[in-house]
C-alpha positions in Angstrom: 10.1 1.0 -22.9 9.1 1.7 -19.4 6.1 0.1 -17.7 4.2 1.0 -14.4 1.3 -1.0 -13.1 -1.4 -0.7 -10.5 -4.5 -2.9 -9.6 -7.8 -1.5 -8.2 -11.3 -2.3 -7.4 -13.3 -0.2 -9.6 -13.1 0.5 -13.3 -14.9 3.8 -13.7 -12.4 5.8 -11.8 -9.3 4.6 -13.9 -11.3 5.0 -17.1 -12.3 8.5 -16.2 -8.7 9.3 -15.7 -7.2 7.6 -18.7 -9.9 8.9 -21.2 -10.4 12.4 -19.5 -7.0 13.8 -20.3 -6.9 16.3 -23.1 -6.2 14.6 -26.4 -6.7 11.2 -25.0 -7.6 8.7 -27.8 -8.9 5.1 -27.6 -6.7 3.2 -30.1 -7.1 -0.5 -29.3 -8.8 -3.3 -27.3 -11.7 -5.6 -27.7 -14.5 -3.6 -26.0 -17.7 -2.2 -27.6 -18.1 0.8 -25.4 -16.8 4.3 -26.3 -17.2 6.2 -23.0 -15.8 5.6 -19.5 -19.4 4.7 -18.3 -20.0 2.3 -21.2 -16.8 0.5 -20.8 -17.1 0.4 -16.9 -20.5 -1.3 -17.4 -19.0 -3.9 -19.7 -16.2 -4.6 -17.4 -18.5 -4.7 -14.4 -20.8 -7.4 -16.1 -17.9 -9.8 -16.1 -16.2 -8.8 -12.8 -19.7 -9.4 -10.9 -19.2 -13.1 -11.7 -16.1 -13.3 -9.5 -16.9 -11.9 -6.1 -13.7 -13.4 -4.6 -11.6 -11.2 -6.8 -11.2 -8.0 -4.7 -9.0 -6.2 -7.3 -10.1 -7.0 -10.9 -8.7 -3.9 -12.3 -5.3 -4.2 -14.1 -3.9 -0.8 -15.2 -0.6 -0.5 -17.0 1.2 2.5 -18.6 3.7 1.8 -21.3 6.0 4.5 -22.2 8.3 4.5 -25.3 11.8 5.7 -25.1 12.5 9.4 -25.6 12.3 10.2 -29.3 10.7 6.8 -30.3 7.4 7.0 -32.2 4.9 4.3 -32.8 1.8 4.1 -34.9 -1.5 3.1 -33.4 -1.2 -0.4 -34.9 2.3 -0.7 -33.5 1.0 0.2 -30.1 -1.9 -2.3 -30.3 0.6 -5.1 -31.2 2.8 -4.1 -28.3 -0.1 -4.1 -25.8 -1.5 -7.4 -27.0 2.0 -9.0 -26.6 2.5 -7.3 -23.2 -0.9 -8.6 -22.0 0.0 -12.1 -23.2 3.4 -11.9 -21.4 1.5 -10.8 -18.2 -0.8 -13.8 -18.3 -3.8 -12.4 -20.1 -5.4 -13.7 -23.4 -6.0 -10.6 -25.3 -8.5 -12.3 -27.6 -10.6 -13.3 -24.5 -9.9 -11.0 -21.5 -11.5 -7.5 -21.7 -9.1 -4.7 -22.4 -8.8 -1.2 -23.8 -5.8 0.9 -24.9 -5.9 4.7 -24.6 -3.0 6.8 -26.1 -1.9 10.0 -24.2 -0.1 13.0 -25.8 0.4 15.1 -22.6 4.1 14.2 -22.3 7.1 14.5 -24.4 7.6 10.9 -24.6 4.8 8.6 -26.2 2.9 6.5 -23.9 -0.4 4.5 -23.7 -2.6 3.2 -20.9 -3.8 -0.4 -20.7 -6.9 -1.1 -18.7 -7.8 -4.8 -18.5 -10.1 -7.2 -16.4 -8.3 -9.8 -14.6 -11.4 -11.9 -14.5 -11.7 -14.4 -17.5 -15.1 -14.0 -19.1 -15.6 -17.8 -19.7 -14.5 -19.4 -16.6 -14.5 -16.2 -14.2 -11.1 -17.1 -12.7 -8.7 -14.2 -12.1 -5.3 -13.9 -13.8 -2.7 -14.4 -11.1 -1.1 -11.2 -9.8 1.7 -13.1 -8.0 5.1 -11.3 -8.6 3.4 -9.1 -11.2 5.8 -6.2 -10.5 8.8 -8.4 -11.5 6.8 -9.8 -14.4 6.0 -6.5 -15.8 9.7 -5.7 -16.2 10.2 -9.2 -18.0 7.1 -8.5 -20.2 8.6 -5.2 -21.2 12.1 -6.6 -22.1 10.4 -9.2 -24.2 8.2 -6.6 -26.0 11.3 -4.6 -26.7 12.9 -7.6 -28.4 9.8 -8.8 -30.2 9.1 -5.3 -31.7 12.6 -4.0 -32.0 12.1 -1.1 -29.5 14.8 0.8 -27.8 15.9 -0.7 -24.6 15.1 1.6 -21.6 16.5 0.8 -18.2 13.9 0.5 -15.5 13.8 -0.3 -12.0 11.8 0.1 -8.8 9.0 -2.2 -7.3 6.7 -1.5 -10.2 9.0 -1.3 -13.0 9.0 2.5 -13.5 12.0 4.6 -14.0 13.7 5.5 -10.9 15.6 8.7 -11.9 14.5 11.5 -9.4 12.1 14.0 -10.7 11.3 17.4 -9.1 7.9 17.8 -7.2 5.3 19.1 -9.7 3.5 21.9 -7.7 1.0 22.1 -10.4 -0.5 18.7 -9.6 -0.7 19.3 -5.8 -4.3 20.9 -6.0 -5.7 18.0 -8.0 -4.0 15.5 -5.6 -5.7 17.3 -2.7 -9.1 17.1 -4.4 -8.7 13.4 -5.0 -7.7 12.9 -1.3 -10.6 14.9 0.0 -13.2 13.1 -2.2 -11.8 9.7 -1.2 -11.9 10.6 2.4 -15.5 12.0 2.0 -16.5 8.6 0.4 -14.7 6.3 2.7 -17.4 6.3 5.6 -14.5 6.4 8.1 -12.9 3.1 6.7 -9.1 3.4 6.1 -9.1 0.4 3.6 -12.1 2.1 1.6 -10.1 5.3 1.5 -7.1 3.5 0.0 -9.3 1.7 -2.5 -11.1 5.0 -3.4 -7.7 6.5 -4.1 -6.7 3.5 -6.3 -9.9 3.9 -8.2 -8.9 7.4 -9.1 -5.4 6.2 -10.2 -3.5 7.0 -7.0 -1.6 4.5 -5.0 -1.4 5.1 -1.2 2.0 4.2 0.2 2.1 4.0 4.1 5.4 4.3 5.9 4.5 1.6 8.5 6.9 -0.1 11.0 6.7 -3.7 12.1 4.8 -2.6 15.2 2.0 -1.4 13.0 2.8 2.3 13.7 2.3 4.5 10.7 4.6 7.5 10.5 3.9 9.0 7.2 2.3 8.5 3.9 2.9 9.3 0.2 0.9 9.4 -2.9 1.9 8.0 -6.2 -0.2 8.9 -9.3 -0.2 7.1 -12.5 2.5 9.4 -13.9 5.1 11.6 -12.1 6.9 11.2 -8.8 5.3 10.1 -5.4 4.2 13.1 -3.3 4.6 13.1 0.6 1.5 14.1 2.4 3.4 16.6 4.3 4.2 18.3 0.9 0.6 18.8 0.3 -0.2 20.5 3.7 -0.8 19.9 7.2 -4.2 18.4 6.5 -2.7 15.7 4.4 -0.3 14.2 6.8 -1.2 10.7 7.8 -2.1 11.7 11.3 -4.4 14.3 9.8 -6.0 12.0 7.4 -6.7 9.4 10.1 -8.3 12.1 12.2 -10.4 13.1 9.2 -11.6 9.5 8.8 -12.3 9.1 12.5 -14.4 12.3 12.3 -12.1 14.6 14.4 -10.9 16.1 11.3 -8.6 18.9 10.4 -10.2 20.9 7.6 -8.5 20.2 4.2 -7.9 24.0 3.4 -6.0 25.2 6.5 -5.7 22.4 8.9 -7.9 24.0 11.6 -10.1 21.7 13.7 -13.6 21.7 12.4 -16.5 22.7 14.7 -14.4 24.5 17.3 -16.1 27.6 18.6 -14.4 30.5 20.4 -15.5 30.6 24.1 -16.4 34.2 25.0 -15.0 35.7 28.2 -17.4 37.0 31.0 -18.4 40.6 31.1 -15.5 41.4 33.4 -13.3 41.4 30.3 -10.3 39.3 29.4 -8.0 40.4 32.2 -10.7 40.2 34.8 -11.7 36.8 33.7 -8.1 35.6 33.9 -7.7 37.0 37.4 -11.0 35.6 38.8 -11.3 32.4 36.7 -14.8 33.6 35.7 -16.2 32.8 32.2 -19.6 32.6 30.6 -19.4 28.9 30.9 -22.1 27.7 33.4 -19.9 24.7 34.5 -16.8 26.9 35.2 -19.1 29.4 37.2 -20.4 26.5 39.3 -17.0 25.3 40.1 -15.8 28.7 41.1 -18.9 29.1 43.3 -18.2 25.8 45.1 -14.5 27.0 45.7 -15.6 30.4 47.2 -18.4 28.8 49.4 -15.7 26.3 50.8 -13.5 29.1 51.6 -16.2 31.0 53.3 -17.1 28.1 55.5 -13.5 27.3 56.5 -13.0 31.0 57.5 -16.2 31.1 59.4 -15.5 27.9 61.4 -11.8 28.5 62.0 -12.1 32.2 62.7 -15.1 31.9 65.0 -16.9 34.5 63.1 -20.1 35.7 64.9 -21.9 36.6 61.6 -24.1 33.9 60.1 -22.8 31.5 57.6 -25.1 32.9 54.9 -23.8 36.4 55.4 -20.2 35.3 55.0 -21.0 33.3 51.9 -22.9 36.3 50.4 -20.0 38.6 51.3 -17.5 36.3 49.6 -19.4 35.7 46.3 -18.5 38.5 43.7 -21.5 40.3 42.5 -20.6 39.5 38.8 -20.4 35.7 39.5 -23.8 36.0 41.2 -25.1 37.8 38.0 -23.6 34.9 35.8 -25.5 32.3 37.8 
């Protein structure tokens, strides 16, 4: 059996994901609700008693070995033992189990509340990525399941998988929505992504510089931001959070407007430096006036200064002013 775990701040997003898949079926747990919103309200009522627990959501996916089939009752027993091995009390802590049938291998999703409904203390998440592997090994022995090698920080299988282009559009949508609702806050963006079942992995050096980003959904391989398009590289995402954003569709800077050239035409504008921009016209005027004054004084011209200036200024520039 293979496990993959994540922690998050909000229950509704992960419940929408786990219960919104085609064919998803709630097969276990100790909750009264039947819809994502009902369940999220139940979870939230307990979570609100522990404001110091910033990530109350525990989400685990458990996948059987290829070809292995379990009944709903067997999955329920596996889920209860797994939660207990992870430090939860399945008779007390809130949890729900949902079966998915969108993959060749059988798998279920467990969503649990880390907050104890009696003393409102949170289940420890210390070394939980190591503990999930141990819990899976124990479940395999307890229920006679096929041993499946696993590895990686979250216990998921590390065999390389091809990038699924079919999921790219959905990932972009999740990123766009998370940025929009982040109010310019990077941590809030990461939390929004986690609420929708996507972990954000930053390639960050010891100096704090971030050179890249990848996104890990509940199932499937991690996707680099650069694979999703220019607007989804970390630098672009940071710019979008800062409000100088690159548009998600084509990466072009938002709000940029073309500056029209003057009536001289493009080539004439390039030669004279004249444009319809008043500031540029004023700068050009000052330069011409300065040249006229210098020529008048140095050359000892008999004509008045005003005449020299008038002659030096192009008619088109005077019209622009």
